[in-house]
VOLUMKE-929518 format. One record per residue: residue number from 1; x, y, z of N, C-alpha, C in turn. Coordinates in steps of 0.2 Angstrom, whole numbers, plus 2048, in hexadecimal, padded with zeros to 3 digits. Each point is the difference from the previous one (the first is absolute). Layout:
pt i: NUM; npx: X; npy: Y; npz: Z; capx: X; capy: Y; capz: Z; cpx: X; cpy: Y; cpz: Z;
...
This chain:
pt i: 1; npx: 20B; npy: 5A0; npz: 818; capx: 7FF; capy: 7FF; capz: 807; cpx: 7FF; cpy: 7F9; cpz: 802;
pt i: 2; npx: 7FC; npy: 7FC; npz: 7FC; capx: 7FE; capy: 7F9; capz: 801; cpx: 806; cpy: 7FC; cpz: 7FF;
pt i: 3; npx: 804; npy: 802; npz: 7FB; capx: 806; capy: 7FC; capz: 7FE; cpx: 805; cpy: 800; cpz: 806;
pt i: 4; npx: 800; npy: 806; npz: 804; capx: 805; capy: 801; capz: 806; cpx: 7FD; cpy: 7FC; cpz: 805;
pt i: 5; npx: 7FA; npy: 7FF; npz: 801; capx: 7FD; capy: 7FC; capz: 805; cpx: 801; cpy: 7F8; cpz: 7FF;
pt i: 6; npx: 800; npy: 7FE; npz: 7FA; capx: 802; capy: 7F9; capz: 7FE; cpx: 807; cpy: 7FF; cpz: 801;
pt i: 7; npx: 804; npy: 805; npz: 7FF; capx: 807; capy: 7FF; capz: 801; cpx: 802; cpy: 800; cpz: 808;
pt i: 8; npx: 7FD; npy: 804; npz: 804; capx: 800; capy: 800; capz: 807; cpx: 7FE; cpy: 7F9; cpz: 802;
pt i: 9; npx: 7FA; npy: 7FD; npz: 7FE; capx: 7FE; capy: 7FA; capz: 802; cpx: 805; cpy: 7FA; cpz: 7FE;
pt i: 10; npx: 803; npy: 801; npz: 7FA; capx: 805; capy: 7FB; capz: 7FE; cpx: 806; cpy: 800; cpz: 805;
pt i: 11; npx: 802; npy: 806; npz: 802; capx: 806; capy: 800; capz: 804; cpx: 7FE; cpy: 7FD; cpz: 807;
pt i: 12; npx: 7FA; npy: 802; npz: 803; capx: 7FE; capy: 7FD; capz: 806; cpx: 7FF; cpy: 7F9; cpz: 800;
pt i: 13; npx: 7FE; npy: 7FD; npz: 7FA; capx: 7FF; capy: 7F9; capz: 800; cpx: 807; cpy: 7FC; cpz: 800;
pt i: 14; npx: 805; npy: 803; npz: 7FC; capx: 806; capy: 7FD; capz: 800; cpx: 804; cpy: 801; cpz: 806;
pt i: 15; npx: 7FF; npy: 805; npz: 804; capx: 803; capy: 800; capz: 807; cpx: 7FD; cpy: 7FB; cpz: 804;
pt i: 16; npx: 7F9; npy: 7FF; npz: 800; capx: 7FD; capy: 7FB; capz: 804; cpx: 802; cpy: 7F9; cpz: 7FE;
pt i: 17; npx: 802; npy: 7FF; npz: 7FA; capx: 802; capy: 7FA; capz: 7FE; cpx: 806; cpy: 7FD; cpz: 804;
pt i: 18; npx: 804; npy: 805; npz: 803; capx: 806; capy: 7FE; capz: 804; cpx: 7FE; cpy: 7FD; cpz: 806;
pt i: 19; npx: 7FA; npy: 801; npz: 803; capx: 7FE; capy: 7FC; capz: 806; cpx: 7FD; cpy: 7FA; cpz: 7FE;
pt i: 20; npx: 7FD; npy: 7FF; npz: 7FA; capx: 7FC; capy: 7FA; capz: 7FE; cpx: 805; cpy: 7FB; cpz: 7FD;
pt i: 21; npx: 804; npy: 802; npz: 7FB; capx: 804; capy: 7FB; capz: 7FD; cpx: 7FD; cpy: 7FB; cpz: 7FC;
pt i: 22; npx: 7FA; npy: 801; npz: 7FD; capx: 7FD; capy: 7FB; capz: 7FC; cpx: 7FF; cpy: 802; cpz: 7F9;
pt i: 23; npx: 802; npy: 806; npz: 7FE; capx: 800; capy: 803; capz: 7FA; cpx: 7F9; cpy: 802; cpz: 7FE;
pt i: 24; npx: 7FB; npy: 7FF; npz: 804; capx: 7F9; capy: 802; capz: 7FE; cpx: 7FF; cpy: 807; cpz: 800;
pt i: 25; npx: 802; npy: 803; npz: 805; capx: 800; capy: 808; capz: 800; cpx: 804; cpy: 803; cpz: 7FB;
pt i: 26; npx: 806; npy: 7FD; npz: 7FF; capx: 804; capy: 803; capz: 7FA; cpx: 7FD; cpy: 7FF; cpz: 7F9;
pt i: 27; npx: 7FC; npy: 7FB; npz: 7FF; capx: 7FC; capy: 7FF; capz: 7FA; cpx: 7FB; cpy: 805; cpz: 800;
pt i: 28; npx: 7FC; npy: 802; npz: 805; capx: 7FB; capy: 805; capz: 800; cpx: 803; cpy: 807; cpz: 7FF;
pt i: 29; npx: 806; npy: 801; npz: 803; capx: 804; capy: 806; capz: 7FF; cpx: 801; cpy: 801; cpz: 7F9;
pt i: 30; npx: 802; npy: 7FA; npz: 7FD; capx: 802; capy: 801; capz: 7F9; cpx: 7F9; cpy: 802; cpz: 7FC;
pt i: 31; npx: 7FB; npy: 7FD; npz: 802; capx: 7F9; capy: 802; capz: 7FC; cpx: 7FF; cpy: 807; cpz: 801;
pt i: 32; npx: 801; npy: 802; npz: 806; capx: 7FF; capy: 808; capz: 802; cpx: 805; cpy: 804; cpz: 7FC;
pt i: 33; npx: 806; npy: 7FE; npz: 7FF; capx: 805; capy: 803; capz: 7FC; cpx: 7FE; cpy: 801; cpz: 7F8;
pt i: 34; npx: 7FD; npy: 7FA; npz: 7FE; capx: 7FE; capy: 800; capz: 7F9; cpx: 7FA; cpy: 804; cpz: 7FF;
pt i: 35; npx: 7FB; npy: 800; npz: 805; capx: 7FB; capy: 805; capz: 800; cpx: 802; cpy: 807; cpz: 800;
pt i: 36; npx: 805; npy: 801; npz: 804; capx: 802; capy: 807; capz: 800; cpx: 803; cpy: 803; cpz: 7FA;
pt i: 37; npx: 803; npy: 7FB; npz: 7FC; capx: 803; capy: 802; capz: 7FA; cpx: 7FB; cpy: 801; cpz: 7FA;
pt i: 38; npx: 7FB; npy: 7FB; npz: 800; capx: 7FA; capy: 800; capz: 7FC; cpx: 7FC; cpy: 807; cpz: 801;
pt i: 39; npx: 7FF; npy: 801; npz: 806; capx: 7FC; capy: 806; capz: 802; cpx: 803; cpy: 806; cpz: 7FE;
pt i: 40; npx: 807; npy: 801; npz: 801; capx: 804; capy: 806; capz: 7FE; cpx: 800; cpy: 801; cpz: 7F9;
pt i: 41; npx: 800; npy: 7FA; npz: 7FC; capx: 801; capy: 801; capz: 7F9; cpx: 7F9; cpy: 801; cpz: 7FC;
pt i: 42; npx: 7FB; npy: 7FD; npz: 803; capx: 7F9; capy: 800; capz: 7FC; cpx: 7FB; cpy: 803; cpz: 804;
pt i: 43; npx: 801; npy: 803; npz: 806; capx: 7FB; capy: 803; capz: 804; cpx: 7FA; cpy: 7FC; cpz: 800;
pt i: 44; npx: 800; npy: 7FA; npz: 803; capx: 7FB; capy: 7FB; capz: 801; cpx: 7FB; cpy: 803; cpz: 805;
pt i: 45; npx: 7F9; npy: 7FE; npz: 7FE; capx: 7FB; capy: 801; capz: 806; cpx: 801; cpy: 7FB; cpz: 805;
pt i: 46; npx: 7FD; npy: 801; npz: 806; capx: 801; capy: 7FC; capz: 806; cpx: 7FE; cpy: 7F8; cpz: 7FE;
pt i: 47; npx: 7FB; npy: 7FF; npz: 7FD; capx: 7FE; capy: 7F9; capz: 7FE; cpx: 805; cpy: 7FD; cpz: 7FC;
pt i: 48; npx: 803; npy: 803; npz: 7FB; capx: 806; capy: 7FD; capz: 7FC; cpx: 806; cpy: 7FF; cpz: 804;
pt i: 49; npx: 801; npy: 805; npz: 805; capx: 806; capy: 7FF; capz: 805; cpx: 7FF; cpy: 7F9; cpz: 804;
pt i: 50; npx: 7FA; npy: 7FF; npz: 802; capx: 7FF; capy: 7FA; capz: 804; cpx: 801; cpy: 7FA; cpz: 7FC;
pt i: 51; npx: 7FE; npy: 800; npz: 7F9; capx: 801; capy: 7FA; capz: 7FC; cpx: 807; cpy: 7FF; cpz: 7FE;
pt i: 52; npx: 804; npy: 805; npz: 7FF; capx: 807; capy: 800; capz: 7FF; cpx: 803; cpy: 7FD; cpz: 806;
pt i: 53; npx: 7FF; npy: 802; npz: 806; capx: 803; capy: 7FE; capz: 806; cpx: 7FE; cpy: 7F8; cpz: 801;
pt i: 54; npx: 7FA; npy: 7FF; npz: 7FF; capx: 7FE; capy: 7F9; capz: 801; cpx: 803; cpy: 7FB; cpz: 7FB;
pt i: 55; npx: 800; npy: 802; npz: 7FA; capx: 803; capy: 7FB; capz: 7FB; cpx: 807; cpy: 800; cpz: 801;
pt i: 56; npx: 804; npy: 805; npz: 801; capx: 807; capy: 800; capz: 800; cpx: 802; cpy: 7FD; cpz: 807;
pt i: 57; npx: 7FD; npy: 800; npz: 805; capx: 801; capy: 7FD; capz: 806; cpx: 7FF; cpy: 7F9; cpz: 800;
pt i: 58; npx: 7FB; npy: 7FD; npz: 7FD; capx: 7FF; capy: 7F9; capz: 7FF; cpx: 805; cpy: 7FD; cpz: 7FB;
pt i: 59; npx: 802; npy: 804; npz: 7FB; capx: 805; capy: 7FD; capz: 7FB; cpx: 806; cpy: 7FF; cpz: 804;
pt i: 60; npx: 802; npy: 805; npz: 804; capx: 807; capy: 800; capz: 803; cpx: 7FF; cpy: 7FA; cpz: 806;
pt i: 61; npx: 7FB; npy: 800; npz: 803; capx: 7FF; capy: 7FA; capz: 805; cpx: 801; cpy: 7F9; cpz: 7FD;
pt i: 62; npx: 7FD; npy: 800; npz: 7FA; capx: 800; capy: 7F9; capz: 7FD; cpx: 806; cpy: 7FF; cpz: 7FC;
pt i: 63; npx: 803; npy: 805; npz: 7FC; capx: 805; capy: 7FF; capz: 7FC; cpx: 807; cpy: 801; cpz: 803;
pt i: 64; npx: 801; npy: 805; npz: 804; capx: 806; capy: 802; capz: 803; cpx: 802; cpy: 7FD; cpz: 806;
pt i: 65; npx: 7FB; npy: 800; npz: 805; capx: 801; capy: 7FE; capz: 807; cpx: 803; cpy: 7F9; cpz: 800;
pt i: 66; npx: 7FD; npy: 7FB; npz: 7FD; capx: 803; capy: 7F9; capz: 801; cpx: 807; cpy: 7FF; cpz: 7FE;
pt i: 67; npx: 802; npy: 802; npz: 7FA; capx: 807; capy: 800; capz: 7FF; cpx: 805; cpy: 804; cpz: 804;
pt i: 68; npx: 7FD; npy: 805; npz: 802; capx: 804; capy: 804; capz: 805; cpx: 801; cpy: 7FD; cpz: 807;
pt i: 69; npx: 7FB; npy: 7FD; npz: 802; capx: 800; capy: 7FC; capz: 807; cpx: 805; cpy: 7FA; cpz: 7FF;
pt i: 70; npx: 7FF; npy: 7FC; npz: 7FA; capx: 805; capy: 7FB; capz: 7FF; cpx: 807; cpy: 802; cpz: 800;
pt i: 71; npx: 802; npy: 805; npz: 7FD; capx: 806; capy: 803; capz: 7FF; cpx: 803; cpy: 802; cpz: 807;
pt i: 72; npx: 7FC; npy: 803; npz: 804; capx: 802; capy: 802; capz: 807; cpx: 801; cpy: 7FA; cpz: 804;
pt i: 73; npx: 7FB; npy: 7FC; npz: 800; capx: 801; capy: 7FA; capz: 804; cpx: 806; cpy: 7FB; cpz: 7FF;
pt i: 74; npx: 801; npy: 800; npz: 7F9; capx: 806; capy: 7FC; capz: 7FE; cpx: 807; cpy: 803; cpz: 803;
pt i: 75; npx: 800; npy: 807; npz: 7FF; capx: 806; capy: 803; capz: 803; cpx: 801; cpy: 800; cpz: 807;
pt i: 76; npx: 7FA; npy: 800; npz: 804; capx: 800; capy: 800; capz: 807; cpx: 802; cpy: 7F9; cpz: 803;
pt i: 77; npx: 7FE; npy: 7FB; npz: 7FC; capx: 802; capy: 7F9; capz: 802; cpx: 808; cpy: 7FF; cpz: 800;
pt i: 78; npx: 803; npy: 804; npz: 7FC; capx: 808; capy: 7FF; capz: 800; cpx: 803; cpy: 803; cpz: 806;
pt i: 79; npx: 7FD; npy: 805; npz: 803; capx: 803; capy: 804; capz: 806; cpx: 7FE; cpy: 7FD; cpz: 806;
pt i: 80; npx: 805; npy: 7FF; npz: 805; capx: 7FE; capy: 7FE; capz: 806; cpx: 7FC; cpy: 805; cpz: 804;
pt i: 81; npx: 7FC; npy: 7FE; npz: 805; capx: 7FD; capy: 804; capz: 804; cpx: 805; cpy: 803; cpz: 805;
pt i: 82; npx: 7FD; npy: 805; npz: 804; capx: 805; capy: 803; capz: 805; cpx: 802; cpy: 7FB; cpz: 805;
pt i: 83; npx: 7FB; npy: 7FC; npz: 803; capx: 802; capy: 7FB; capz: 805; cpx: 805; cpy: 7FA; cpz: 7FD;
pt i: 84; npx: 7FF; npy: 7FF; npz: 7F9; capx: 804; capy: 7FB; capz: 7FD; cpx: 807; cpy: 802; cpz: 800;
pt i: 85; npx: 801; npy: 807; npz: 7FF; capx: 807; capy: 803; capz: 7FF; cpx: 803; cpy: 801; cpz: 807;
pt i: 86; npx: 7FD; npy: 7FF; npz: 806; capx: 804; capy: 802; capz: 806; cpx: 805; cpy: 7FA; cpz: 802;
pt i: 87; npx: 7FF; npy: 7FA; npz: 7FF; capx: 805; capy: 7FB; capz: 802; cpx: 807; cpy: 802; cpz: 7FC;
pt i: 88; npx: 805; npy: 800; npz: 804; capx: 807; capy: 802; capz: 7FD; cpx: 801; cpy: 807; cpz: 802;
pt i: 89; npx: 7FB; npy: 804; npz: 801; capx: 802; capy: 807; capz: 802; cpx: 803; cpy: 801; cpz: 806;
pt i: 90; npx: 804; npy: 806; npz: 801; capx: 803; capy: 802; capz: 806; cpx: 7FB; cpy: 804; cpz: 804;
pt i: 91; npx: 800; npy: 7FF; npz: 807; capx: 7FC; capy: 804; capz: 804; cpx: 805; cpy: 802; cpz: 806;
pt i: 92; npx: 7FE; npy: 805; npz: 804; capx: 803; capy: 802; capz: 806; cpx: 7FC; cpy: 7FF; cpz: 806;
pt i: 93; npx: 802; npy: 7FD; npz: 805; capx: 7FC; capy: 7FE; capz: 806; cpx: 7FF; cpy: 807; cpz: 804;
pt i: 94; npx: 7FA; npy: 801; npz: 801; capx: 7FE; capy: 806; capz: 804; cpx: 7FE; cpy: 7FF; cpz: 808;
pt i: 95; npx: 7FE; npy: 7F9; npz: 801; capx: 7FF; capy: 7FE; capz: 807; cpx: 802; cpy: 7F9; cpz: 800;
pt i: 96; npx: 804; npy: 7FE; npz: 805; capx: 803; capy: 7F9; capz: 800; cpx: 7FC; cpy: 7FB; cpz: 7FD;
pt i: 97; npx: 803; npy: 7FC; npz: 7FC; capx: 7FC; capy: 7FA; capz: 7FD; cpx: 802; cpy: 7F9; cpz: 803;
pt i: 98; npx: 7FB; npy: 7FD; npz: 802; capx: 801; capy: 7F9; capz: 803; cpx: 7FC; cpy: 7FB; cpz: 7FC;
pt i: 99; npx: 800; npy: 7FA; npz: 802; capx: 7FB; capy: 7FB; capz: 7FD; cpx: 7F9; cpy: 801; cpz: 802;
pt i: 100; npx: 7FF; npy: 805; npz: 805; capx: 7F9; capy: 802; capz: 802; cpx: 7FE; cpy: 806; cpz: 7FD;
pt i: 101; npx: 804; npy: 804; npz: 7FD; capx: 7FE; capy: 806; capz: 7FD; cpx: 805; cpy: 806; cpz: 800;
pt i: 102; npx: 7FE; npy: 805; npz: 7FD; capx: 805; capy: 806; capz: 800; cpx: 7FD; cpy: 805; cpz: 7FA;
pt i: 103; npx: 804; npy: 805; npz: 7FE; capx: 7FE; capy: 805; capz: 7FB; cpx: 806; cpy: 801; cpz: 7FC;
pt i: 104; npx: 7FF; npy: 801; npz: 7F9; capx: 805; capy: 801; capz: 7FB; cpx: 7FE; cpy: 806; cpz: 7FC;
pt i: 105; npx: 804; npy: 804; npz: 7FD; capx: 7FF; capy: 805; capz: 7FB; cpx: 802; cpy: 7FD; cpz: 7F9;
pt i: 106; npx: 7FB; npy: 800; npz: 7FC; capx: 801; capy: 7FD; capz: 7F9; cpx: 7FE; cpy: 806; cpz: 7FB;
pt i: 107; npx: 804; npy: 803; npz: 7FD; capx: 7FF; capy: 805; capz: 7FB; cpx: 7FC; cpy: 806; cpz: 803;
pt i: 108; npx: 801; npy: 802; npz: 806; capx: 7FC; capy: 805; capz: 803; cpx: 7FA; cpy: 7FE; cpz: 804;
pt i: 109; npx: 7FE; npy: 7FA; npz: 7FF; capx: 7FA; capy: 7FD; capz: 803; cpx: 802; cpy: 7FC; cpz: 806;
pt i: 110; npx: 7FC; npy: 800; npz: 806; capx: 802; capy: 7FC; capz: 806; cpx: 7FC; cpy: 7FA; cpz: 7FF;
pt i: 111; npx: 803; npy: 7FA; npz: 801; capx: 7FD; capy: 7FA; capz: 800; cpx: 801; cpy: 7FC; cpz: 806;
pt i: 112; npx: 7FB; npy: 7FC; npz: 802; capx: 801; capy: 7FB; capz: 805; cpx: 805; cpy: 7FB; cpz: 7FE;
pt i: 113; npx: 804; npy: 7FD; npz: 804; capx: 805; capy: 7FB; capz: 7FE; cpx: 801; cpy: 7FB; cpz: 805;
pt i: 114; npx: 803; npy: 7FB; npz: 7FE; capx: 803; capy: 7FB; capz: 805; cpx: 805; cpy: 7FC; cpz: 7FC;
pt i: 115; npx: 804; npy: 7FC; npz: 804; capx: 805; capy: 7FC; capz: 7FD; cpx: 7FD; cpy: 7F9; cpz: 800;
pt i: 116; npx: 803; npy: 7FC; npz: 7FB; capx: 7FD; capy: 7F9; capz: 7FF; cpx: 803; cpy: 7FB; cpz: 806;
pt i: 117; npx: 804; npy: 803; npz: 805; capx: 803; capy: 7FC; capz: 805; cpx: 7FF; cpy: 803; cpz: 807;
pt i: 118; npx: 801; npy: 7FD; npz: 805; capx: 800; capy: 802; capz: 807; cpx: 807; cpy: 802; cpz: 803;
pt i: 119; npx: 804; npy: 802; npz: 7FB; capx: 807; capy: 801; capz: 803; cpx: 801; cpy: 807; cpz: 803;
pt i: 120; npx: 806; npy: 803; npz: 7FF; capx: 801; capy: 807; capz: 803; cpx: 7FC; cpy: 805; cpz: 7FD;
pt i: 121; npx: 7FD; npy: 805; npz: 803; capx: 7FD; capy: 805; capz: 7FD; cpx: 804; cpy: 804; cpz: 7FB;
pt i: 122; npx: 7FD; npy: 803; npz: 7FB; capx: 804; capy: 805; capz: 7FC; cpx: 7FE; cpy: 807; cpz: 803;
pt i: 123; npx: 805; npy: 804; npz: 802; capx: 7FF; capy: 806; capz: 803; cpx: 7FE; cpy: 806; cpz: 7FA;
pt i: 124; npx: 7FD; npy: 805; npz: 803; capx: 7FE; capy: 806; capz: 7FC; cpx: 806; cpy: 803; cpz: 7FC;
pt i: 125; npx: 7FF; npy: 802; npz: 7FA; capx: 806; capy: 803; capz: 7FC; cpx: 803; cpy: 7FB; cpz: 7FC;
pt i: 126; npx: 7FF; npy: 7FA; npz: 800; capx: 804; capy: 7FB; capz: 7FC; cpx: 7FC; cpy: 7FF; cpz: 7FA;
pt i: 127; npx: 804; npy: 7FF; npz: 7FA; capx: 7FD; capy: 7FE; capz: 7FA; cpx: 7FF; cpy: 7F9; cpz: 800;
pt i: 128; npx: 7FA; npy: 7FE; npz: 7FD; capx: 7FD; capy: 7F9; capz: 800; cpx: 7FE; cpy: 7FF; cpz: 7F8;
pt i: 129; npx: 7FF; npy: 7FA; npz: 7FF; capx: 7FD; capy: 7FE; capz: 7F9; cpx: 7FA; cpy: 7FC; cpz: 801;
pt i: 130; npx: 7FB; npy: 802; npz: 7FC; capx: 7F9; capy: 7FD; capz: 800; cpx: 801; cpy: 7FA; cpz: 7FD;
pt i: 131; npx: 7FE; npy: 7FA; npz: 803; capx: 800; capy: 7FA; capz: 7FD; cpx: 7F9; cpy: 7FD; cpz: 7FE;
pt i: 132; npx: 7FB; npy: 803; npz: 803; capx: 7F9; capy: 7FE; capz: 7FE; cpx: 7FB; cpy: 805; cpz: 803;
pt i: 133; npx: 7FA; npy: 800; npz: 7FD; capx: 7FB; capy: 804; capz: 803; cpx: 7FA; cpy: 7FB; cpz: 802;
pt i: 134; npx: 7FF; npy: 800; npz: 807; capx: 7FA; capy: 7FC; capz: 803; cpx: 7FB; cpy: 804; cpz: 802;
pt i: 135; npx: 7FB; npy: 801; npz: 7FB; capx: 7FA; capy: 805; capz: 802; cpx: 803; cpy: 807; cpz: 800;
pt i: 136; npx: 7FF; npy: 803; npz: 805; capx: 803; capy: 807; capz: 801; cpx: 806; cpy: 800; cpz: 804;
pt i: 137; npx: 804; npy: 7FB; npz: 800; capx: 806; capy: 7FF; capz: 804; cpx: 806; cpy: 7FF; cpz: 7FC;
pt i: 138; npx: 805; npy: 804; npz: 800; capx: 806; capy: 7FE; capz: 7FC; cpx: 804; cpy: 7FB; cpz: 804;
pt i: 139; npx: 802; npy: 7FB; npz: 7FD; capx: 805; capy: 7FB; capz: 803; cpx: 807; cpy: 802; cpz: 7FE;
pt i: 140; npx: 804; npy: 802; npz: 805; capx: 807; capy: 803; capz: 7FF; cpx: 805; cpy: 7FC; cpz: 803;
pt i: 141; npx: 806; npy: 800; npz: 7FD; capx: 806; capy: 7FE; capz: 803; cpx: 806; cpy: 805; cpz: 7FF;
pt i: 142; npx: 805; npy: 7FF; npz: 805; capx: 805; capy: 805; capz: 800; cpx: 804; cpy: 800; cpz: 7FA;
pt i: 143; npx: 801; npy: 806; npz: 7FD; capx: 804; capy: 800; capz: 7F9; cpx: 807; cpy: 7FE; cpz: 802;
């Protein structure tokens, strides 16, 4: 029974890690998983379970977390962010776009948009190209 509770705790900590993203809860979940295994194999008393959890969690936090974070951060640095990937993408005008404003659909999301010039407006339904992102506004030109 105790091993099952540790296993449930490990799963809950791993799920909570998806919101945190710092690998701390994941390491604690790993400690809970190790404790579940040790408790299942050796039928440990409660105090020993606490010791196994504490020692395994600290070891994971000290030994496994730093290289894991470095690896993920190195991989993440290579990938452009969502905003960095928008220039060059195609969008469809949903509300007429002028130098003063308008709306476009980009990948199913509606964005505020404007043109970089004060020329003729771009009517709804026309495909445009995003040339820049200025805050929360897409700067677009007629494709």
